[in-house]
Gaussian input, Z-matrix of N, CA and C with variables (Angstrom, degrees):
# hf/3-21g

backbone

0 1
 N
 C     1     B1
 C     2     B2     1     A1
 N     3     B3     2     A2     1     D1
 C     4     B4     3     A3     2     D2
 C     5     B5     4     A4     3     D3
 N     6     B6     5     A5     4     D4
 C     7     B7     6     A6     5     D5
 C     8     B8     7     A7     6     D6
 N     9     B9     8     A8     7     D7
 C    10    B10     9     A9     8     D8
 C    11    B11    10    A10     9     D9
 N    12    B12    11    A11    10    D10
 C    13    B13    12    A12    11    D11
 C    14    B14    13    A13    12    D12
 N    15    B15    14    A14    13    D13
 C    16    B16    15    A15    14    D14
 C    17    B17    16    A16    15    D15
 N    18    B18    17    A17    16    D16
 C    19    B19    18    A18    17    D17
 C    20    B20    19    A19    18    D18
 N    21    B21    20    A20    19    D19
 C    22    B22    21    A21    20    D20
 C    23    B23    22    A22    21    D21
 N    24    B24    23    A23    22    D22
 C    25    B25    24    A24    23    D23
 C    26    B26    25    A25    24    D24
 N    27    B27    26    A26    25    D25
 C    28    B28    27    A27    26    D26
 C    29    B29    28    A28    27    D27
 N    30    B30    29    A29    28    D28
 C    31    B31    30    A30    29    D29
 C    32    B32    31    A31    30    D30
 N    33    B33    32    A32    31    D31
 C    34    B34    33    A33    32    D32
 C    35    B35    34    A34    33    D33
 N    36    B36    35    A35    34    D34
 C    37    B37    36    A36    35    D35
 C    38    B38    37    A37    36    D36
 N    39    B39    38    A38    37    D37
 C    40    B40    39    A39    38    D38
 C    41    B41    40    A40    39    D39
 N    42    B42    41    A41    40    D40
 C    43    B43    42    A42    41    D41
 C    44    B44    43    A43    42    D42
 N    45    B45    44    A44    43    D43
 C    46    B46    45    A45    44    D44
 C    47    B47    46    A46    45    D45
 N    48    B48    47    A47    46    D46
 C    49    B49    48    A48    47    D47
 C    50    B50    49    A49    48    D48
 N    51    B51    50    A50    49    D49
 C    52    B52    51    A51    50    D50
 C    53    B53    52    A52    51    D51
 N    54    B54    53    A53    52    D52
 C    55    B55    54    A54    53    D53
 C    56    B56    55    A55    54    D54
 N    57    B57    56    A56    55    D55
 C    58    B58    57    A57    56    D56
 C    59    B59    58    A58    57    D57
 N    60    B60    59    A59    58    D58
 C    61    B61    60    A60    59    D59
 C    62    B62    61    A61    60    D60
 N    63    B63    62    A62    61    D61
 C    64    B64    63    A63    62    D62
 C    65    B65    64    A64    63    D63
 N    66    B66    65    A65    64    D64
 C    67    B67    66    A66    65    D65
 C    68    B68    67    A67    66    D66
 N    69    B69    68    A68    67    D67
 C    70    B70    69    A69    68    D68
 C    71    B71    70    A70    69    D69
 N    72    B72    71    A71    70    D70
 C    73    B73    72    A72    71    D71
 C    74    B74    73    A73    72    D72
 N    75    B75    74    A74    73    D73
 C    76    B76    75    A75    74    D74
 C    77    B77    76    A76    75    D75
 N    78    B78    77    A77    76    D76
 C    79    B79    78    A78    77    D77
 C    80    B80    79    A79    78    D78
 N    81    B81    80    A80    79    D79
 C    82    B82    81    A81    80    D80
 C    83    B83    82    A82    81    D81
 N    84    B84    83    A83    82    D82
 C    85    B85    84    A84    83    D83
 C    86    B86    85    A85    84    D84
 N    87    B87    86    A86    85    D85
 C    88    B88    87    A87    86    D86
 C    89    B89    88    A88    87    D87
 N    90    B90    89    A89    88    D88
 C    91    B91    90    A90    89    D89
 C    92    B92    91    A91    90    D90
 N    93    B93    92    A92    91    D91
 C    94    B94    93    A93    92    D92
 C    95    B95    94    A94    93    D93
 N    96    B96    95    A95    94    D94
 C    97    B97    96    A96    95    D95
 C    98    B98    97    A97    96    D96
 N    99    B99    98    A98    97    D97
 C   100   B100    99    A99    98    D98
 C   101   B101   100   A100    99    D99
 N   102   B102   101   A101   100   D100
 C   103   B103   102   A102   101   D101
 C   104   B104   103   A103   102   D102
 N   105   B105   104   A104   103   D103
 C   106   B106   105   A105   104   D104
 C   107   B107   106   A106   105   D105
 N   108   B108   107   A107   106   D106
 C   109   B109   108   A108   107   D107
 C   110   B110   109   A109   108   D108
 N   111   B111   110   A110   109   D109
 C   112   B112   111   A111   110   D110
 C   113   B113   112   A112   111   D111
 N   114   B114   113   A113   112   D112
 C   115   B115   114   A114   113   D113
 C   116   B116   115   A115   114   D114
 N   117   B117   116   A116   115   D115
 C   118   B118   117   A117   116   D116
 C   119   B119   118   A118   117   D117
 N   120   B120   119   A119   118   D118
 C   121   B121   120   A120   119   D119
 C   122   B122   121   A121   120   D120
 N   123   B123   122   A122   121   D121
 C   124   B124   123   A123   122   D122
 C   125   B125   124   A124   123   D123

   B1=1.4569
   B2=1.5355
   B3=1.3275
   B4=1.4791
   B5=1.5236
   B6=1.3357
   B7=1.4625
   B8=1.5321
   B9=1.3196
   B10=1.4722
   B11=1.5238
   B12=1.3344
   B13=1.4759
   B14=1.5134
   B15=1.3352
   B16=1.4652
   B17=1.5212
   B18=1.3187
   B19=1.4669
   B20=1.5239
   B21=1.3189
   B22=1.4683
   B23=1.5148
   B24=1.3367
   B25=1.4666
   B26=1.5272
   B27=1.3476
   B28=1.4729
   B29=1.5254
   B30=1.3335
   B31=1.4784
   B32=1.5360
   B33=1.3209
   B34=1.4648
   B35=1.5339
   B36=1.3170
   B37=1.4735
   B38=1.5320
   B39=1.3413
   B40=1.4672
   B41=1.5276
   B42=1.3106
   B43=1.4683
   B44=1.5238
   B45=1.3109
   B46=1.4599
   B47=1.5190
   B48=1.3348
   B49=1.4657
   B50=1.5342
   B51=1.3423
   B52=1.4689
   B53=1.5215
   B54=1.3298
   B55=1.4644
   B56=1.5252
   B57=1.3224
   B58=1.4698
   B59=1.5194
   B60=1.3491
   B61=1.4584
   B62=1.5196
   B63=1.3314
   B64=1.4664
   B65=1.5138
   B66=1.3521
   B67=1.4706
   B68=1.5243
   B69=1.3279
   B70=1.4643
   B71=1.5354
   B72=1.3397
   B73=1.4658
   B74=1.5196
   B75=1.3291
   B76=1.4794
   B77=1.5191
   B78=1.3411
   B79=1.4711
   B80=1.5326
   B81=1.3458
   B82=1.4682
   B83=1.5157
   B84=1.3471
   B85=1.4591
   B86=1.5243
   B87=1.3334
   B88=1.4615
   B89=1.5288
   B90=1.3447
   B91=1.4634
   B92=1.5290
   B93=1.3317
   B94=1.4539
   B95=1.5107
   B96=1.3468
   B97=1.4683
   B98=1.5172
   B99=1.3506
   B100=1.4693
   B101=1.5123
   B102=1.3411
   B103=1.4496
   B104=1.5334
   B105=1.3318
   B106=1.4799
   B107=1.5260
   B108=1.3308
   B109=1.4629
   B110=1.5291
   B111=1.3300
   B112=1.4620
   B113=1.5344
   B114=1.3324
   B115=1.4697
   B116=1.5225
   B117=1.3260
   B118=1.4606
   B119=1.5311
   B120=1.3503
   B121=1.4610
   B122=1.5242
   B123=1.3467
   B124=1.4675
   B125=1.5233
   A1=110.16
   A2=116.85
   A3=119.77
   A4=109.61
   A5=117.08
   A6=120.01
   A7=109.93
   A8=116.50
   A9=119.76
   A10=110.76
   A11=116.48
   A12=119.62
   A13=109.85
   A14=116.73
   A15=119.88
   A16=110.28
   A17=118.04
   A18=120.90
   A19=110.89
   A20=116.01
   A21=119.59
   A22=110.18
   A23=116.25
   A24=121.06
   A25=109.67
   A26=116.59
   A27=119.94
   A28=109.83
   A29=117.76
   A30=120.08
   A31=109.02
   A32=117.67
   A33=120.40
   A34=110.46
   A35=117.34
   A36=120.84
   A37=109.24
   A38=116.06
   A39=119.06
   A40=110.25
   A41=117.18
   A42=120.18
   A43=110.34
   A44=116.77
   A45=120.22
   A46=110.58
   A47=117.59
   A48=120.17
   A49=109.86
   A50=116.71
   A51=119.68
   A52=110.44
   A53=116.40
   A54=119.80
   A55=110.71
   A56=116.98
   A57=120.50
   A58=110.24
   A59=117.27
   A60=119.91
   A61=110.14
   A62=117.27
   A63=120.34
   A64=110.71
   A65=116.53
   A66=120.14
   A67=110.02
   A68=116.94
   A69=119.89
   A70=111.11
   A71=115.54
   A72=119.61
   A73=110.37
   A74=116.85
   A75=120.39
   A76=110.31
   A77=116.28
   A78=119.71
   A79=110.66
   A80=115.97
   A81=119.70
   A82=110.77
   A83=116.62
   A84=119.73
   A85=110.44
   A86=115.95
   A87=120.82
   A88=110.95
   A89=115.41
   A90=120.47
   A91=110.86
   A92=117.76
   A93=120.33
   A94=112.22
   A95=116.87
   A96=119.00
   A97=111.10
   A98=116.22
   A99=118.81
   A100=113.75
   A101=118.70
   A102=119.32
   A103=112.60
   A104=121.34
   A105=119.40
   A106=111.56
   A107=117.92
   A108=119.93
   A109=110.35
   A110=115.94
   A111=120.29
   A112=110.05
   A113=117.53
   A114=119.51
   A115=111.47
   A116=118.12
   A117=119.71
   A118=110.68
   A119=117.42
   A120=118.85
   A121=111.22
   A122=116.72
   A123=118.62
   A124=112.33
   D1=-47.45
   D2=-178.96
   D3=-66.75
   D4=-38.68
   D5=-179.55
   D6=-64.89
   D7=-40.54
   D8=-179.96
   D9=-64.17
   D10=-42.16
   D11=179.13
   D12=-64.45
   D13=-40.02
   D14=-178.33
   D15=-66.72
   D16=-40.67
   D17=178.32
   D18=-64.71
   D19=-43.85
   D20=179.89
   D21=-63.78
   D22=-38.27
   D23=-179.23
   D24=-63.46
   D25=-45.51
   D26=-178.38
   D27=-67.25
   D28=-35.96
   D29=179.18
   D30=-66.79
   D31=-40.71
   D32=178.87
   D33=-63.08
   D34=-41.84
   D35=179.25
   D36=-64.58
   D37=-40.81
   D38=-178.95
   D39=-65.50
   D40=-42.81
   D41=178.89
   D42=-64.98
   D43=-40.72
   D44=-179.55
   D45=-63.56
   D46=-42.19
   D47=179.79
   D48=-65.66
   D49=-39.71
   D50=179.50
   D51=-66.05
   D52=-40.99
   D53=179.65
   D54=-66.25
   D55=-39.87
   D56=179.58
   D57=-64.72
   D58=-40.23
   D59=179.18
   D60=-66.97
   D61=-38.62
   D62=-179.89
   D63=-67.36
   D64=-43.53
   D65=179.57
   D66=-66.62
   D67=-37.48
   D68=178.31
   D69=-64.02
   D70=-38.36
   D71=179.07
   D72=-66.60
   D73=-45.28
   D74=-179.44
   D75=-65.75
   D76=-43.30
   D77=-178.31
   D78=-67.38
   D79=-38.25
   D80=178.52
   D81=-64.30
   D82=-41.20
   D83=179.44
   D84=-65.09
   D85=-42.89
   D86=178.77
   D87=-64.18
   D88=-43.76
   D89=-176.51
   D90=-65.77
   D91=-47.59
   D92=-176.92
   D93=-74.05
   D94=-17.40
   D95=178.97
   D96=-82.77
   D97=-34.99
   D98=-174.24
   D99=-100.38
   D100=-20.05
   D101=-177.44
   D102=-66.95
   D103=-43.49
   D104=179.44
   D105=-60.79
   D106=-38.16
   D107=177.69
   D108=-65.31
   D109=-38.65
   D110=-178.96
   D111=-65.98
   D112=-40.18
   D113=-179.62
   D114=-76.22
   D115=-30.24
   D116=-178.63
   D117=-74.17
   D118=-21.49
   D119=178.84
   D120=-74.78
   D121=-29.78
   D122=-177.23
   D123=-80.33

């Protein structure tokens, strides 16, 4: 029981880290693509 909980916990942390890295990559691409246009308009 404890081993199963520990494995599930580590899998959840691994998925969360992967999701955070993926979201950071997408957000970074979106941010760096639109920010220069936003500043050049002002």
